[in-house]
Structure formats: structure tokens, C-alpha cells
C-alpha positions, 0 to 999 in steps of 0.5 A, a space after each residue: 501552534 499549526 493546525 492539526 493534520 486530520 486523518 479519517 480512519 475506517 474504525 470498523 475495518 480489520 479482523 480485530 476492529 474496532 478495539 485494534 484500531 483505537 489501541 493503534 490510535 493510542 500509540 500513534 498519538 504519542 508519535 504524532 501529537 499534531 494529528 486529529 482522528 475522525 473515527 468512522 464506525 458504529 458510535 455505540 461500539 466506539 464510544 465506550 472504547 474511547 478513553 478520556 485522553 483519546 477524546 481530545 484527539 478523536 471525533 466519532 462519525 457514526 456509520 451504520 454499515 461495515 464492509 465485510 471481508 468477503 464482500 465483492 467490490 461491486 457489492 461494496 460500492 453499490 450497497 456500502 454508501 453508509 459504511 465506515 469505509 465509504 464515509 471515511 473515503 468521503 471525508 478525504 474527497 470533501 476536504 475534511 481529512 487529508 488521508 484515510 487509513 483502513 484495514 478493511 477489504 482490500 478490493 473494496 477499498 481500492 474500488 471505493 477510493 478510485 471511484 470517489 477520489 479518482 486518479 491523479 492527472 496523468 495517471 491511468 491506474 493506481 497501484 499498491 506500493 509498500 516498503 520491503 526489508 532488504 539486505 541493503 535496508 529497504 526497497 519500494 515495490 509496486 504493484 502488489 495486487 491492484 492490476 494483474 495485467 499492465 500495458 507498458 505505459 502503466 509500468 512506466 507510470 508505476 516506475 515514476 510513482 515508485 521513484 517519487 515514493 522512494 525519494 519521499 519515504 526513504 530520502 534517496 536522492 536518485 532512486 534506482 528503478 528496475 523492472 521485475 522479469 524472468 531474466 536480465 537480458 533485453 530479449 526476455 519478458 513480455 512485450 509490455 516489459 520490453 516496451 516499458 524498458 525501452 521508454 525508461 532507458 531512452 527518456 531518462 526521466 527526472 531523477 530516476 536511475 533506470 537500472 534495467 531488468 531485475 529477477 526475483 532474488 534481486 528483491 531481497 538483495 536490494 539490488 534497486 531501490 524501486 521494483 516495478 511489476 504488474 499486480 499479478 506477479 507482485 502479489 505472488 512475489 509478496 506472498 512467496 516472500 511471506 511464506 518463505 519468512 514463516 518457513 525459515 522462522 519455523 525451522 529455527 524454532 524447531 532447530 532450537 527445540 531439538 536438544 539441550 545443546 540447541 536450547 543453550 545455543 538459543 540462550 547465547 544467540 538470543 539477542 542476535 535473534 531478537 534483533 533479526 526478529 525486530 528487523 523483520 517484524 511485519 508490523 514494522 512494514 505495515 501500511 501499503 499506499 494506494 499510489 496514484 489516487 487523488 488523495 492519500 489512502 493507506 491499506 493496513 493488513 487486516 490481521 495486524 495488531 495495534 502496533 501495526 495499525 499505528 505504523 500504517 497511520 505513520 505512513 499516511 502522516 509521512 506521505 501527507 507531510 511530505 506532499 507525495 501527490 504533488 511531487 507525483 504530479 510534477 514527475 508526470 508533467 516531466 514524463 509528458 514533457 519528454 514526449 510520452 511513448 506511443 500508447 500501447 493497447 490497455 488491458 483490463 486491470 483485473 482483480 486486486 488480489 489479497 486476503 480479503 478476496 476482493 478485486 477489481 475485475 468488474 470494477 474497471 467498468 463499475 463507475 459507469 453504472 455505480 451511483 455517483 459514477 461519471 462513466 470513467 473506467 476504472 496501494 510487514 511481513 514485507 508489506 501488508 498490502 493484501 
């Protein structure tokens, strides 16, 4: 029997933690019997919740502190060295675990993970990437909130990482990649977008099929397999999609309650509606990766339930099993071998937006002053990244 794959879990992260986390582990262990879980959190709270069957696949690592949802990333990094989130990340850095899953504060998780794990060779900035439901199936989208401003070379790196992510998780041999823009014409968009388009069009990197510019409505159509954008636009697009899905769901509920005939219609259409509900269930797409880090770090939505958290665990298992980071390294080497385009002036990657109110505005320079830093400057409803 092969050695178990070890995952570190931030057992105290999330609105309903730690119960939600342990219930998620219960579901995940049936799907992934060869995984062992390191649970980081308050042992006094975790131990009574750990049922007999789970004790065989779980080890509790006591962490006295918790990163709260409203904590600023700078505060979390400086004061959270004994938190469940930091110690779980440290387990990956120290080689005790192959990856980490957390439903905690998004900005704090990104800041801590980048400070501890660092980025992969050839990657300037990590991005938040996840799968989105589309008419054609599923697509990858990044960045969803880690970098609100991006230079052309950042977008090119996101395209490379997204293409590898698509091949790894969706099994697409030659993923199509598009840059999200306000129009498909070559002259539209910011300088960074147009420069990134030129690089991707001319260098023809690896197995990537560069499509060109795509617009907002192309996301749901599934026009391309990978949608690349900066974190500001990506996060706004994500939240807009989530809000629209809620809006139409409420419209349907109201319509079916309007009359007796409508209620009868609901009974007749119930199976079809249930199929739609399952396909668009946000828990199905829960689990966004902080892609570009030197280690697997998966962010679960803070308000998810046990099923959603189990799906986030599944994302981590798939990424590790398919050795995503090694493939990204290979593609980055190809990028450099093609002769990387002249670097454009980089702009500070500001806050990692999201439900937790976290961000990276101050974290780009945090590593120079935070304890342990080395002076370096600083990823369903569709996607549960933020």
C-alpha cells in the first residue's frame, strides 16, 4: 500500500468551524481513503468532535490562536504565528504535509502563504484560480482577487498557470486562453492587456491555444477554457455572477409561488429544476487555489458547509496527485526559453479582495519587516475564492 497523502487543515477557519471542517473530513475520507489529515486548532474543542472512525485518519496539532475573519493581513502575519492557519501553512513548508486547505480569512491566508511558501521559480505573483460552470462545461478563471493591478508579464504568467491548471484538472490537451477585456478588438483595453496579448500571440507558448480578447458574456458561454484577468476585474466579475445567480433563483421561486397553476408547473418541472440546481450548486465549485506558490494552498469559501469543504479537499488532492506545480515550473522554463518580452514596470499588487475583508495592499512590502521575512516584496457559486 502506498504512503498516505498528508493534508494540513486549518480546522478553525470558516464561519462554522470546527464542526464544519470535521464533517467535511468525514465526507472526504470516503472519497479519498489514502489521505491523512493534520488538524490544526484548539485541541480542547477538536478532540471531543473527533469520532472513532476519524481518529484513524486524523492527527490533532494544537494551535492556541485563530485568525479572525476581520483581521488585517499585516496583523495576522505579525501576531498570528501560533494560529491554526499559520501552523498549517508551516506544515507544508516543513514538508510534513503536501498541501493546506483553509476556509479562513482570504487576505491573511494569501499573505501568510506567500511569506512562508514563497512563489515558484519564474512566477512574480501568485493568483487565485478556480473552476466556473459554463454552457460548455467548466472553465478556469484567474485572478479572482489577489492582485488588483497587473503588468503585462503578470497576465502572461497567469495565462501559463491557468493553462496548466486547465490541463491538470479538466484534462484538456490544448486549452484555449483568453484575456478578459471590454471588447474583442486589438486596440481596446489597457496597455498591460494589449502588451500581454502581443506576447501570447507571438510566442505561442507550449500547448496553449491563445484565443484573443474575450468579453464578460464569454465567461458563461465557455468561449475559452481559461479566462485571464487582473484581480480587481476578476473579483467584480465573480461577485456579479454570484449576484445574478441569486437573483434568477429568487425570480424562479417567486414565479412558482404566484399561483396554483405555477405550483403545479413546478411539480411537473421539479426533476429538471433539481438537475439545474445540482449543476450550479456553489458547493460543487468550492475550492480556489492560490496558484503560483511553492506549495499547494486551497481556499474554501468561509460560509461553506461540510460538502463544500469536502470538495475543497478534493481540489487539493487532485492538484497534488497530478503534480500541478512541477508542470507550472516546466511551462515557465518554456516561457523563458522563448525569450521573455521586455518587462513592463510592475505595480503594487494591492488587496486580495473578498468576504473576509482581507487584502494585500500592505503585504507587498510586509516580508521586509515581518518576523522571518527575507526582504522580498510580496488562489461555487461559480468559484468560492473570496
